[in-house]
PATI-724263 format. One line per 5 residues: number of its first residue (from 1); for each residue x, y, z of N, C-alpha, C, O. Coordinates in Angstrom, 3 decimals. Layout:
NUM	X,Y,Z,X,Y,Z,X,Y,Z,X,Y,Z; ...
This chain:
1	141.701,56.324,-67.413,140.669,56.019,-67.682,141.259,56.403,-69.487,142.050,57.279,-69.837; 140.520,55.378,-70.348,140.435,55.304,-71.296,139.739,56.437,-72.616,138.518,56.441,-72.771; 140.541,57.251,-73.405,140.775,58.300,-73.957,139.033,58.182,-74.833,138.764,57.030,-75.172; 138.521,58.685,-74.994,137.304,58.484,-75.765,137.688,59.130,-77.867,138.298,60.109,-78.299; 137.174,58.316,-78.371,137.835,58.867,-79.943,136.562,60.398,-80.319,135.530,60.539,-79.663
6	136.785,60.913,-80.936,136.100,62.300,-81.296,134.785,61.206,-82.769,134.771,60.348,-83.653; 133.921,62.230,-81.949,132.620,61.490,-82.936,133.220,62.963,-84.668,133.563,64.137,-84.810; 132.894,61.396,-85.707,133.460,62.175,-87.006,132.419,62.294,-87.783,131.694,61.299,-87.778; 132.217,62.821,-88.189,130.562,63.139,-89.444,130.970,62.006,-90.267,132.132,61.867,-90.648; 130.008,61.178,-90.550,129.704,60.651,-91.887,128.371,60.638,-92.658,127.175,60.475,-92.418
11	129.339,60.943,-93.912,128.600,61.392,-95.389,127.695,59.861,-95.722,128.136,58.711,-95.710; 126.364,60.323,-95.996,125.919,58.774,-96.891,126.583,59.720,-98.022,127.048,60.858,-97.963; 126.392,58.494,-99.413,126.526,58.322,-100.816,125.289,59.532,-101.060,125.309,60.750,-101.233; 124.310,58.573,-100.979,123.226,60.128,-100.985,122.647,61.477,-100.786,121.832,62.010,-101.539; 123.270,62.104,-99.424,123.732,63.248,-99.293,124.880,63.593,-99.978,124.594,64.621,-100.591
16	126.167,63.249,-100.231,127.981,63.815,-101.291,127.186,63.946,-102.920,127.565,64.782,-103.740; 126.359,63.241,-103.117,126.168,62.860,-104.563,125.103,64.435,-105.086,125.115,65.094,-106.126; 124.343,64.552,-103.909,123.079,65.673,-103.736,123.950,67.036,-103.880,123.665,67.918,-104.690; 125.286,67.102,-102.791,125.732,68.425,-102.430,126.817,68.565,-103.925,126.915,69.625,-104.543; 127.313,67.715,-104.187,129.138,67.209,-105.186,128.200,67.402,-106.830,128.912,67.741,-107.775
21	126.615,67.181,-107.142,125.744,67.463,-107.784,126.096,66.118,-109.381,125.595,64.993,-109.387; 126.668,66.449,-110.087,127.069,65.276,-110.931,128.176,64.887,-111.845,128.144,64.113,-112.801; 129.275,65.662,-111.301,130.069,66.038,-111.674,131.419,64.874,-111.821,132.288,64.904,-112.693; 131.280,63.803,-110.618,132.298,62.310,-110.430,130.746,61.674,-110.648,129.593,62.035,-110.412; 131.494,60.386,-111.303,130.662,59.181,-110.912,130.501,58.455,-109.805,131.213,58.462,-108.800
26	129.375,57.718,-110.059,129.494,56.938,-108.422,130.124,56.437,-108.339,130.411,56.233,-107.160; 131.214,55.541,-109.621,132.291,55.153,-109.157,133.082,55.863,-107.940,132.822,55.662,-106.754; 133.614,56.318,-108.197,135.136,57.798,-107.767,134.239,58.059,-106.624,134.785,57.621,-105.611; 132.355,58.927,-106.190,131.489,58.627,-104.960,132.113,57.407,-104.483,132.746,57.737,-103.480; 132.266,56.080,-104.708,131.731,55.103,-104.281,133.133,54.715,-103.026,133.262,54.258,-101.890
31	133.907,55.219,-104.071,136.249,55.362,-104.033,136.265,56.012,-102.556,136.611,55.538,-101.474; 135.730,57.352,-102.942,135.674,58.270,-101.621,134.930,57.896,-100.114,135.278,58.208,-98.975; 134.005,57.263,-100.499,133.910,56.739,-99.470,134.066,55.604,-98.869,133.097,55.352,-98.153; 134.586,55.093,-98.859,135.197,53.578,-98.453,136.227,54.356,-97.953,136.297,54.271,-96.727; 137.067,55.095,-98.466,138.158,55.939,-98.256,138.362,56.607,-96.666,139.233,56.556,-95.798
36	137.065,57.237,-96.828,136.560,58.008,-95.332,136.810,56.681,-94.371,137.852,56.484,-93.746; 135.305,55.545,-94.374,134.917,54.383,-93.953,136.649,54.006,-92.959,136.778,53.864,-91.743; 137.492,53.955,-93.805,138.749,52.743,-93.496,139.621,53.417,-92.308,140.308,52.777,-91.513; 139.452,54.972,-92.335,140.175,55.900,-91.997,139.493,57.156,-91.088,139.531,58.385,-91.026; 138.636,55.633,-90.215,137.735,56.881,-88.782,137.428,58.025,-89.848,138.050,58.988,-89.398
41	136.804,58.428,-91.009,136.401,59.101,-90.751,137.134,61.016,-91.910,136.780,62.192,-91.992; 138.060,60.266,-92.406,139.370,61.262,-92.337,140.132,61.039,-93.488,140.657,59.939,-93.320; 140.447,61.468,-94.494,141.277,60.789,-95.805,142.607,60.301,-95.465,142.847,60.817,-94.374; 143.059,59.975,-95.623,144.443,59.154,-95.157,145.128,60.957,-96.598,144.739,61.690,-97.507; 146.854,60.479,-95.291,147.524,62.467,-95.408,147.679,61.717,-97.332,147.630,60.651,-97.945
46	147.882,63.179,-97.537,148.392,62.865,-99.006,147.895,61.943,-99.647,148.647,61.031,-99.991; 146.381,61.886,-100.031,145.362,60.928,-100.653,145.246,61.413,-102.132,144.625,62.438,-102.413; 145.990,60.485,-103.253,146.256,61.145,-105.044,145.790,60.030,-105.911,145.907,59.966,-107.135; 144.978,58.727,-104.716,143.387,58.260,-106.016,142.601,58.252,-106.432,142.002,57.347,-107.012; 142.079,60.542,-106.040,140.759,60.588,-105.907,141.044,61.388,-106.723,142.211,61.715,-106.504
51	140.277,62.420,-108.370,140.512,63.631,-108.590,140.491,64.843,-107.187,139.669,65.128,-106.316; 141.689,65.256,-107.509,141.616,66.477,-106.530,140.692,68.060,-105.921,140.709,68.802,-104.939; 139.823,67.896,-107.472,138.775,68.898,-107.351,137.551,67.755,-106.428,136.544,68.140,-105.832; 137.909,66.698,-106.526,136.638,65.343,-105.487,137.122,65.566,-104.158,136.516,66.478,-103.596; 137.861,65.123,-103.598,138.870,65.314,-102.549,137.734,66.826,-100.969,137.061,66.921,-99.943
56	138.693,67.818,-102.560,138.227,69.508,-101.903,136.564,69.643,-101.988,135.932,70.272,-101.139; 135.976,69.013,-103.050,134.207,68.757,-102.841,134.158,68.111,-101.537,133.358,68.590,-100.733; 134.630,67.440,-101.294,134.012,66.388,-100.192,134.508,67.250,-98.595,133.990,67.591,-97.532; 136.210,67.314,-99.482,136.297,68.082,-97.413,135.057,68.666,-97.082,134.431,68.270,-96.099; 134.483,69.923,-98.093,133.820,70.476,-97.800,132.689,70.423,-97.430,132.237,71.491,-97.016
61	131.981,69.498,-97.416,130.764,68.466,-97.257,131.032,68.777,-95.586,130.586,69.560,-94.748; 132.211,67.486,-95.642,131.958,67.222,-94.379,132.441,68.395,-93.654,131.966,68.749,-92.575; 133.542,69.088,-94.359,133.294,70.678,-92.550,131.676,71.070,-92.778,131.248,71.459,-91.691; 131.052,71.092,-93.385,128.955,71.692,-93.440,128.806,70.510,-92.933,128.481,70.602,-91.749; 128.878,69.667,-93.218,128.525,67.915,-91.478,128.805,68.737,-90.615,127.789,69.381,-90.356
66	129.857,69.138,-89.885,130.744,68.942,-88.287,130.661,70.731,-88.431,131.527,71.268,-87.739; 129.756,71.728,-89.220,129.376,72.576,-88.681,127.544,72.740,-88.213,126.939,73.552,-87.513; 127.263,71.928,-88.744,125.523,71.413,-88.509,125.494,70.659,-87.060,124.579,70.612,-86.239; 126.898,70.041,-87.016,126.097,68.706,-85.753,127.129,69.497,-84.738,127.171,69.024,-83.602; 127.786,70.396,-84.945,128.384,70.714,-83.344,126.898,71.817,-82.781,126.194,71.670,-81.782
71	126.810,73.140,-84.118,126.139,74.042,-83.787,124.606,73.963,-83.687,123.949,75.004,-83.656; 123.808,72.318,-83.617,123.023,71.607,-82.891,122.865,71.429,-82.287,121.777,71.597,-81.737; 124.813,70.410,-81.409,124.553,70.380,-79.978,125.151,71.439,-78.933,124.711,71.301,-77.791; 125.986,72.369,-79.107,126.556,73.493,-78.351,125.566,74.925,-79.193,125.436,76.040,-78.688; 125.373,74.782,-79.639,124.848,76.660,-80.637,125.624,77.256,-81.097,126.756,76.851,-80.830
76	125.556,78.393,-81.932,126.658,79.132,-82.612,127.019,79.747,-81.654,127.941,78.959,-81.440; 127.133,80.509,-80.814,127.673,81.019,-79.814,129.077,80.484,-79.521,130.220,80.936,-79.595; 128.290,78.897,-79.021,129.883,78.647,-78.014,130.302,77.759,-78.890,131.254,77.068,-78.529; 129.777,77.543,-80.150,130.723,76.599,-80.595,132.267,77.401,-81.420,132.051,78.497,-81.938; 133.669,76.862,-81.507,134.852,77.192,-82.164,134.649,76.963,-83.531,133.565,76.812,-84.095
81	136.238,76.941,-84.230,136.264,76.706,-85.520,137.327,75.248,-85.083,137.273,74.359,-85.932; 138.036,75.025,-84.146,138.549,73.564,-83.442,137.257,72.856,-83.293,137.458,71.665,-83.532; 136.252,73.037,-83.054,134.908,72.299,-82.158,134.342,71.895,-83.941,133.318,71.214,-83.872; 134.625,72.069,-84.917,134.233,71.902,-86.657,135.237,70.859,-86.604,135.119,69.647,-86.423; 136.445,71.732,-86.839,137.843,70.699,-87.314,138.347,69.468,-86.690,139.234,68.760,-87.168
86	137.448,69.175,-85.109,137.287,67.981,-84.837,136.787,67.232,-85.362,137.384,66.357,-85.990; 135.427,67.331,-85.275,133.714,66.846,-85.372,134.711,66.294,-87.250,134.074,65.300,-87.598; 135.574,66.496,-88.095,135.083,66.982,-89.007,136.679,65.636,-89.189,136.620,65.032,-90.260; 137.921,65.229,-88.277,138.835,65.107,-87.897,139.612,66.047,-90.139,139.919,65.589,-91.240; 139.503,67.567,-89.399,140.113,67.920,-90.794,140.532,68.899,-90.571,139.606,69.687,-90.374
91	142.229,69.718,-90.403,143.121,70.483,-90.326,142.189,71.682,-90.892,141.195,71.927,-91.575; 143.734,72.529,-89.740,142.814,73.974,-89.752,143.778,74.309,-91.156,142.808,74.414,-91.907; 144.532,74.465,-91.738,144.724,74.711,-93.128,143.671,74.669,-94.261,143.298,75.564,-95.019; 143.311,73.408,-94.161,142.308,72.573,-95.084,140.871,73.298,-94.639,139.917,73.625,-95.345; 141.040,73.401,-93.465,139.174,74.682,-93.239,139.392,75.824,-93.946,138.565,76.153,-94.796
96	140.590,76.644,-93.698,140.762,78.079,-94.388,140.994,78.030,-95.528,141.246,79.095,-96.092; 140.998,76.897,-96.229,140.626,77.103,-97.872,139.529,76.772,-98.103,139.182,76.376,-99.216; 138.787,76.863,-97.138,137.150,76.026,-98.316,136.275,77.596,-97.553,135.732,78.479,-98.216; 136.388,77.535,-95.881,136.419,79.227,-95.323,136.881,80.209,-94.457,137.479,80.020,-93.397; 136.562,81.304,-94.981,137.607,82.215,-94.065,137.118,82.255,-92.465,137.831,82.568,-91.511
101	136.289,82.018,-92.441,135.903,81.986,-90.366,134.400,80.880,-90.191,133.530,80.188,-90.720; 134.779,81.224,-89.450,133.587,80.145,-88.196,132.108,80.972,-88.971,131.428,80.410,-89.829; 131.904,81.992,-88.594,130.615,82.472,-89.723,130.376,81.672,-91.299,129.681,80.682,-91.530; 131.069,82.343,-92.091,130.982,81.426,-93.550,130.970,80.562,-93.338,130.042,80.060,-93.973; 131.620,79.590,-92.553,131.123,78.222,-91.970,129.682,77.752,-92.353,129.231,77.145,-93.324
106	128.996,78.402,-90.917,127.825,78.413,-90.470,126.610,78.905,-91.919,125.497,78.429,-92.142; 127.504,80.211,-92.841,126.230,80.902,-93.588,126.123,79.895,-94.896,125.205,79.877,-95.717; 127.369,79.016,-94.872,126.683,77.907,-96.060,126.723,76.827,-95.950,126.999,76.127,-96.925; 126.427,76.213,-94.555,125.839,74.779,-93.270,124.201,76.100,-93.279,123.349,75.259,-92.995; 124.003,76.429,-93.312,123.016,77.303,-93.312,121.970,77.196,-94.248,120.771,76.942,-94.126
111	123.026,77.562,-95.649,122.543,77.126,-97.331,121.868,76.254,-97.857,120.918,76.212,-98.639; 122.617,75.413,-97.208,122.959,73.774,-97.541,121.646,73.545,-97.054,120.752,73.001,-97.703; 121.561,73.942,-95.985,120.651,72.730,-95.111,118.897,74.018,-95.490,117.879,73.510,-95.960; 118.949,75.166,-95.242,117.608,75.592,-96.477,116.976,75.152,-97.599,115.781,74.997,-97.853; 118.068,74.956,-98.293,117.814,74.803,-100.207,117.240,73.455,-99.762,116.126,73.200,-100.220
116	118.105,72.038,-98.501,117.159,71.337,-98.876,115.916,71.464,-98.018,114.984,70.988,-98.665; 115.537,71.868,-96.934,113.972,72.078,-96.771,112.997,72.519,-98.007,111.986,71.989,-98.469; 113.790,73.830,-98.389,112.693,74.805,-99.439,112.357,73.406,-100.506,111.186,73.295,-100.868; 113.034,72.703,-100.838,112.963,71.207,-101.615,112.206,70.724,-101.035,111.151,71.078,-101.563; 111.947,69.975,-100.075,111.353,69.245,-99.156,110.010,69.824,-99.648,109.584,69.453,-100.742
121	109.310,70.719,-98.898,108.430,71.472,-98.610,107.345,71.822,-100.040,106.123,71.834,-99.894; 108.030,72.100,-101.431,108.401,72.623,-102.858,107.950,71.140,-103.178,106.761,71.089,-102.863; 108.346,69.954,-103.645,108.229,69.038,-103.542,107.190,68.224,-103.309,106.592,67.461,-104.067; 106.984,68.572,-101.711,105.144,67.698,-101.174,104.127,68.542,-101.862,103.130,68.087,-102.424; 104.481,69.946,-101.769,103.162,71.339,-101.985,103.044,70.517,-103.297,102.013,69.882,-103.520
126	104.285,70.519,-104.335,103.583,69.995,-106.194,102.260,68.847,-105.975,101.199,69.267,-106.437; 102.194,67.437,-105.319,101.931,67.037,-105.514,100.093,67.060,-105.509,99.379,66.265,-106.120; 99.548,68.418,-104.481,98.936,68.525,-104.270,98.447,69.113,-104.981,99.069,69.805,-105.787; 96.846,69.028,-104.923,95.119,69.439,-105.684,95.748,71.155,-105.709,96.644,71.473,-104.927; 95.393,71.758,-106.300,95.385,72.937,-106.540,94.830,74.193,-105.907,94.451,75.210,-106.489
131	94.855,73.883,-104.326,93.602,75.109,-103.949,94.342,75.274,-102.839,95.023,74.301,-102.514; 94.413,76.485,-101.995,95.324,76.688,-101.252,95.535,75.579,-100.033,96.419,74.733,-100.164; 94.893,75.597,-99.116,94.543,74.581,-98.337,95.575,73.050,-97.942,96.120,72.654,-96.912; 95.475,72.536,-99.293,95.791,71.293,-99.738,97.251,71.944,-99.567,98.167,71.729,-98.774; 97.116,72.644,-100.418,98.651,73.232,-101.271,99.899,73.486,-99.967,100.996,72.938,-99.855
136	99.293,74.447,-99.147,100.085,74.881,-97.241,99.737,72.819,-96.718,100.669,72.107,-96.344; 98.589,72.406,-96.812,98.844,71.454,-95.813,99.837,70.403,-96.337,100.706,69.951,-95.592; 99.702,69.990,-97.694,100.832,68.898,-98.017,103.115,69.766,-97.840,104.110,69.041,-97.822; 103.138,71.536,-97.743,103.707,72.179,-97.618,104.600,71.533,-96.085,105.819,71.498,-95.915; 103.757,71.182,-95.350,103.876,71.611,-93.809,103.498,70.464,-93.075,103.188,70.227,-91.908
141	103.716,69.328,-94.947,103.763,67.569,-94.408,105.285,67.995,-94.485,106.126,68.129,-93.596; 105.351,68.174,-95.955,107.086,68.548,-95.969,108.500,68.516,-95.053,109.596,67.964,-94.962; 107.578,69.592,-94.411,108.074,70.638,-93.572,108.674,70.063,-92.627,109.870,70.056,-92.336; 107.375,69.342,-91.926,107.412,68.573,-90.075,108.293,67.341,-90.729,108.876,66.673,-89.875; 108.514,66.873,-92.254,108.919,65.308,-92.541,110.550,65.589,-92.151,111.263,65.065,-91.295
146	110.866,66.809,-93.313,112.152,67.774,-93.349,112.458,67.662,-91.332,113.605,67.757,-90.896; 111.961,67.578,-90.944,112.160,68.683,-89.882,112.868,66.809,-89.018,113.983,66.316,-88.848; 111.419,66.375,-88.719,111.948,64.818,-88.539,113.001,63.623,-89.111,113.174,62.562,-88.511; 113.451,63.865,-89.961,114.189,63.074,-90.735,115.569,63.766,-90.234,116.490,63.150,-89.697; 115.548,65.073,-90.492,116.912,65.882,-90.538,117.140,66.978,-89.927,117.352,68.040,-90.513
151	117.106,66.726,-87.752,116.429,68.082,-87.117,117.761,68.199,-87.059,117.438,69.376,-86.896; 119.375,68.166,-87.015,120.015,69.124,-87.146,120.179,70.444,-88.165,120.392,71.651,-88.054; 119.984,69.622,-89.054,120.140,71.215,-90.289,118.765,71.905,-89.989,118.615,73.116,-89.829; 117.645,70.816,-89.932,116.386,71.906,-89.619,116.472,72.909,-87.870,115.632,73.713,-87.464; 118.021,72.391,-87.032,117.811,73.297,-86.221,118.552,74.658,-86.079,118.347,75.603,-85.317
156	119.845,74.381,-87.439,120.369,75.518,-88.020,119.222,76.426,-88.322,119.316,77.629,-88.074; 118.543,76.099,-88.651,117.858,76.760,-89.823,116.609,77.514,-88.691,116.917,78.700,-88.571; 116.086,77.379,-88.348,114.614,77.801,-87.435,115.808,78.375,-85.976,115.944,79.595,-85.882; 116.560,77.513,-84.979,117.040,77.935,-83.424,118.143,78.523,-83.910,117.890,79.728,-83.900; 119.475,78.315,-84.426,120.311,79.108,-84.173,120.833,80.151,-85.092,121.518,81.011,-84.539
161	120.650,80.273,-86.457,120.101,82.089,-87.296,120.351,82.929,-86.190,121.294,83.606,-85.781; 118.532,82.511,-85.638,118.599,83.580,-84.563,119.389,84.455,-83.712,119.340,85.675,-83.554; 120.649,82.930,-82.843,121.605,83.454,-82.231,123.155,84.025,-83.307,124.225,84.445,-82.865; 122.862,83.887,-84.380,124.097,84.332,-85.572,124.483,85.194,-85.713,124.454,86.334,-85.249; 124.669,84.961,-86.024,125.972,86.705,-87.446,124.452,87.851,-87.556,123.291,87.444,-87.571
166	124.814,89.070,-87.611,123.900,89.195,-88.745,123.365,89.024,-90.004,122.356,89.622,-90.378; 124.396,87.715,-91.127,123.823,87.864,-91.653,123.269,86.801,-92.079,122.757,86.495,-93.156; 123.500,86.028,-90.674,122.804,84.820,-90.381,120.891,85.510,-90.042,119.958,85.571,-90.844; 120.910,85.679,-89.428,119.492,86.817,-89.597,119.141,87.161,-89.960,118.066,87.693,-89.684; 120.049,87.186,-91.466,118.986,88.158,-92.700,118.855,87.323,-94.070,118.457,87.534,-95.216
171	119.424,86.227,-93.307,119.263,84.885,-94.122,117.482,84.362,-93.524,116.543,83.922,-94.188; 117.558,84.565,-92.485,116.612,83.614,-91.693,115.415,84.726,-92.003,114.204,84.523,-91.926; 116.137,86.041,-92.401,114.785,86.693,-92.517,114.156,86.888,-93.691,113.031,87.388,-93.662; 114.890,86.454,-95.219,114.869,85.907,-96.307,114.419,84.916,-96.374,113.633,84.677,-97.290; 114.759,83.917,-95.388,113.996,82.680,-95.880,111.920,82.836,-95.156,110.949,82.504,-95.836
176	111.864,83.264,-94.070,110.889,83.640,-93.836,109.671,84.510,-95.208,108.578,84.237,-95.703; 110.385,85.284,-95.300,109.621,86.323,-97.017,109.074,84.967,-97.724,108.036,84.341,-97.936; 110.367,84.940,-97.927,110.015,83.094,-99.904,109.269,82.400,-98.982,109.028,81.580,-99.868; 108.901,82.125,-98.394,107.752,80.899,-97.442,106.551,81.878,-97.362,105.500,81.466,-97.853; 106.560,83.159,-96.795,104.953,84.179,-96.457,104.811,84.308,-98.113,103.704,84.390,-98.646
181	106.040,84.315,-98.853,105.308,84.664,-100.448,105.026,83.598,-101.260,105.051,83.919,-102.448; 104.859,82.856,-101.128,104.495,81.790,-101.247,103.026,81.678,-101.297,102.162,81.797,-102.166; 103.073,81.371,-99.890,101.732,81.329,-99.067,100.683,82.444,-98.989,99.722,82.576,-98.231; 101.219,83.338,-100.154,100.690,84.887,-99.861,100.315,84.637,-101.224,99.385,85.407,-101.460; 100.580,83.928,-102.266,99.949,83.970,-104.277,99.124,82.345,-103.764,98.657,81.723,-104.718
186	99.012,81.933,-102.885,98.487,80.559,-102.888,96.981,81.297,-103.053,96.120,81.616,-103.872; 97.444,81.321,-101.247,95.654,82.086,-100.818,95.730,83.127,-101.972,94.550,83.056,-102.316; 96.244,83.984,-102.761,95.030,84.445,-103.442,94.506,84.309,-104.975,93.611,84.957,-105.519; 95.441,83.130,-105.591,94.491,82.190,-106.382,92.861,82.087,-106.376,92.011,82.084,-107.267; 92.818,81.981,-104.573,91.199,81.204,-103.969,90.898,81.930,-103.413,89.870,81.559,-102.845
191	91.190,83.036,-103.106,89.854,84.518,-101.945,90.090,85.353,-102.707,91.135,85.793,-103.188; 88.460,85.707,-102.883,88.122,86.506,-103.362,88.294,88.168,-102.926,88.121,89.235,-103.513; 88.803,87.692,-101.350,89.921,88.833,-100.812,90.400,89.299,-100.779,90.147,90.184,-99.962; 91.953,89.468,-101.663,92.917,89.779,-100.850,93.318,89.860,-99.565,93.007,90.794,-98.826; 94.039,88.872,-99.226,94.732,89.197,-96.914,96.023,90.124,-97.857,96.423,89.875,-98.994
196	96.540,91.428,-96.760,97.491,92.304,-96.125,99.210,91.092,-96.170,99.180,89.913,-95.818; 100.280,91.697,-96.597,101.240,90.890,-96.851,101.426,90.423,-95.171,101.877,89.313,-94.889; 101.005,91.450,-94.084,101.625,91.685,-92.460,100.464,90.254,-92.340,100.658,89.604,-91.313; 99.178,89.647,-93.358,98.513,88.759,-92.427,98.929,87.471,-92.758,98.411,86.537,-92.146; 100.096,87.158,-93.943,100.502,85.565,-94.464,102.234,86.005,-93.583,103.216,85.267,-93.512
201	102.108,87.175,-93.127,104.015,86.927,-91.835,103.463,86.810,-90.795,104.099,86.386,-89.830; 102.247,87.117,-90.691,102.069,86.183,-89.293,102.023,85.055,-88.373,102.275,84.720,-87.216; 101.231,84.338,-90.317,101.190,82.662,-89.758,102.227,82.390,-90.510,101.781,81.366,-91.028; 103.331,82.526,-90.995,104.453,82.319,-91.316,104.956,82.983,-89.725,104.009,82.532,-89.081; 105.496,83.467,-89.059,105.453,83.923,-87.822,105.505,82.928,-86.924,106.470,82.677,-86.202
206	103.575,81.851,-86.987,102.857,81.684,-85.916,103.745,80.415,-85.945,104.184,79.938,-84.899; 104.011,79.853,-87.211,103.590,78.167,-87.769,105.777,77.954,-87.023,105.984,77.010,-86.261; 106.891,78.815,-87.368,107.603,79.255,-86.738,107.910,79.153,-85.443,108.764,78.463,-84.886; 107.288,79.753,-85.106,107.162,80.105,-83.054,107.788,78.390,-82.694,108.792,77.823,-82.262; 106.000,78.009,-83.373,105.654,76.429,-82.648,106.825,75.444,-83.208,106.878,74.559,-82.353
211	107.693,75.180,-84.113,108.615,75.065,-84.629,109.887,74.751,-83.732,110.491,73.791,-83.254; 109.946,76.653,-83.809,111.190,76.165,-82.537,111.358,76.044,-81.972,112.414,75.429,-81.821; 110.228,76.618,-80.276,110.043,75.429,-79.615,110.141,74.016,-79.273,110.707,73.339,-78.415; 109.324,73.818,-80.336,109.588,72.174,-80.070,111.602,71.226,-80.757,112.179,70.139,-80.754; 111.772,72.454,-81.135,113.572,71.787,-82.218,114.049,71.581,-80.356,114.222,70.558,-79.693
216	114.164,73.445,-79.884,114.797,73.651,-79.081,114.362,72.720,-77.656,115.294,72.407,-76.916; 112.870,72.258,-77.255,113.086,71.245,-76.078,112.882,69.412,-77.030,112.086,68.483,-76.898; 113.972,69.647,-77.851,114.318,68.357,-78.661,113.337,67.288,-79.498,113.845,66.270,-79.967; 111.920,67.562,-79.663,111.136,67.674,-79.587,110.616,67.130,-81.348,109.602,67.488,-81.948; 111.191,66.630,-81.601,110.533,66.509,-83.174,109.816,64.392,-83.633,109.779,63.657,-84.619
221	109.476,64.340,-82.389,109.133,62.763,-82.743,107.015,63.583,-83.175,106.448,64.614,-82.811; 106.595,62.434,-84.034,105.454,62.654,-84.394,104.941,64.091,-84.426,103.994,64.645,-83.869; 105.659,64.404,-85.063,105.527,65.950,-85.478,103.933,66.579,-86.748,103.547,67.705,-87.059; 103.356,64.905,-87.204,102.636,65.349,-88.504,101.771,65.720,-86.976,101.089,66.744,-87.021; 101.773,64.994,-85.747,100.231,65.612,-85.514,99.557,67.425,-84.811,98.531,67.774,-84.226
226	100.634,68.042,-85.228,100.748,69.387,-85.126,100.018,70.066,-86.123,99.819,71.275,-86.001; 99.412,69.166,-87.511,99.432,69.880,-88.518,97.574,70.018,-88.197,97.197,71.153,-88.488; 96.753,69.372,-87.827,95.307,70.024,-87.546,95.500,71.444,-87.324,95.009,72.300,-88.060; 96.403,71.757,-86.047,95.862,72.941,-85.067,96.794,73.839,-86.274,96.006,74.453,-86.993; 98.370,74.093,-86.712,98.478,74.586,-87.060,97.850,74.378,-88.770,98.434,75.116,-89.563
231	97.059,73.726,-89.223,95.667,74.071,-90.424,95.117,75.459,-90.228,95.253,76.526,-90.827; 94.236,74.929,-88.838,92.915,75.391,-88.430,93.508,77.128,-88.293,92.998,78.035,-88.950; 94.823,77.364,-87.175,95.333,78.095,-87.620,95.388,78.912,-88.504,94.989,80.037,-88.206; 95.732,78.754,-89.469,95.954,79.580,-90.915,94.433,79.507,-91.576,93.975,80.520,-92.103; 93.815,78.519,-91.539,92.634,78.579,-92.360,91.920,79.386,-91.362,91.112,80.158,-91.877
236	92.009,79.442,-89.661,91.300,80.371,-88.879,91.588,82.800,-89.103,90.989,83.838,-88.822; 93.092,82.253,-89.875,93.510,83.875,-90.517,93.038,84.915,-91.693,93.161,86.086,-92.053; 92.251,83.353,-92.131,91.976,84.075,-93.714,91.099,83.411,-94.318,91.015,83.544,-95.539; 90.116,82.423,-93.542,88.651,81.941,-93.937,87.740,82.403,-92.822,86.521,82.554,-92.904; 88.413,82.580,-91.901,86.683,82.826,-90.631,86.624,81.669,-89.637,86.569,80.513,-90.057
241	86.634,81.944,-88.337,86.318,81.175,-87.409,85.537,79.522,-88.008,85.950,78.364,-87.937; 84.118,80.194,-88.654,83.187,79.288,-89.282,83.983,77.308,-90.452,83.845,76.103,-90.666; 84.934,78.891,-90.786,85.909,77.684,-91.243,86.446,76.773,-91.088,86.383,75.604,-91.469; 87.458,77.792,-90.019,88.340,76.440,-89.368,87.399,76.069,-87.834,87.918,76.282,-86.739; 86.437,75.684,-87.922,85.811,75.238,-87.165,85.466,73.975,-87.948,85.361,72.849,-87.461
246	85.302,74.317,-89.243,84.699,72.897,-89.815,85.315,72.065,-90.670,84.962,71.153,-91.418; 86.664,72.776,-90.282,87.682,72.130,-91.227,87.957,70.903,-89.624,87.926,69.676,-89.712; 88.178,71.609,-88.450,88.089,70.911,-86.830,87.637,69.432,-87.235,87.995,68.255,-87.202; 86.228,70.606,-87.791,85.402,68.948,-87.182,85.312,67.744,-88.331,84.625,66.760,-88.057; 86.118,67.821,-89.835,86.449,67.365,-90.743,87.120,65.989,-90.387,86.809,64.822,-90.622
251	88.552,66.815,-89.482,89.572,65.897,-89.242,89.190,64.880,-87.829,89.748,63.926,-87.289; 88.315,65.423,-87.659,87.873,65.100,-86.313,87.167,63.610,-86.605,86.977,62.687,-85.814; 86.777,63.735,-88.343,85.000,62.580,-87.864,86.067,61.621,-88.736,85.773,60.455,-89.002
């Protein structure tokens, strides 16, 4: 029986550039990616043609990408450091130069994915007209677009963080609280009667529950179809049934 080669992570130029910032030129980043391509997704031993700090930064991103892929595939509880090493094609000593343990690596992967998720949502909402409904709709579109484009990253933020360590769950709570605070601020600008914080937490929790189930089932196609139902839920909560029904009829027209 032919032994199958392990699946290696592959970093795109765009994602690598976004992760390491502008510390290195496009030429240097391109050279790093070419070396990885030539060696089955891993740096040749003793590579000296690139700045040492760049090699270290790329190794870190490869480990984070491997952690994200493995966590999405087998779940946080079942994954091991060796799973991550195999996926990344990186040695154990190199892993421990970057991270203290499995939890540390997962938390860093969570932070990176959550940051990209927030950026997509905020960029989408910033393009909307100044009304809470339109900004929420655009923000939801950004969120659902992120999930469709980056399902593994979305899974570790929305699904695997629940099953991770105490620190991971606290990161998840903090992210949900941030989203709730943003929605609460938008709604308060438009409504005469300000909602309670618990109301907004319920809206965010309801949306997250829907997305959790979709990700658990692997149903990440055509997520935009969820927007009318999610908006109905939010408008019902803040503006009442009549306004929610008007919104539904407008969407159906």
